[in-house]
C-alpha positions, 0 to 999 in steps of 0.5 A: 358089646353085649353077649347077644351082639357078639353072637350075632357078629360071629354069625355075621362073619360066618362063624358058629358058636356052641357049647360042648362039655361045658366049654365054648366052641368057636368054629368058622370056615375063615378066620374071624377078625382078631378084635371080635375074638378078643371081645369074645374071650373077654365076654366068654362067660356071658356068651356061654350063659346066653347060649344056655350054659348053666351059670356055674359053668360060666363061673367055672370058666372064670375060676379057671382063668383066675386060679393062678392069681388066687392065694395058695390056700384057695388055689388048692380048693376044688372048683366046686368049693371055689364056686361055693365061695363065689356064690356066697360072696355074691349073696353077701354082696347082694345082702349088703346092697339091699341093706344099704338101699333099705337104710337109704330109703329109711333116711330119705322118708 
């Protein structure tokens, strides 16, 4: 389910979503269905971005969740440094994909 679909579902059940201090806040007058909450938790960074959070805030949420599973040397880094590593990794992956696509295009022409 997309972030927009999740937001619509939360609102259809009478809930509200907002961003406060870089965190996703879920409010509802009655409990939301557990399946919806599970999906919301799984797609939290995408929902945050859909609500207008900067991408770094969404990635920071991911870092918070994965930090316990990182190697000790990386776990000790600040969020800013881990975000820099993530950004660098994404840029490197993008560059590899472009190079592979370019090579594929060269070979097919």
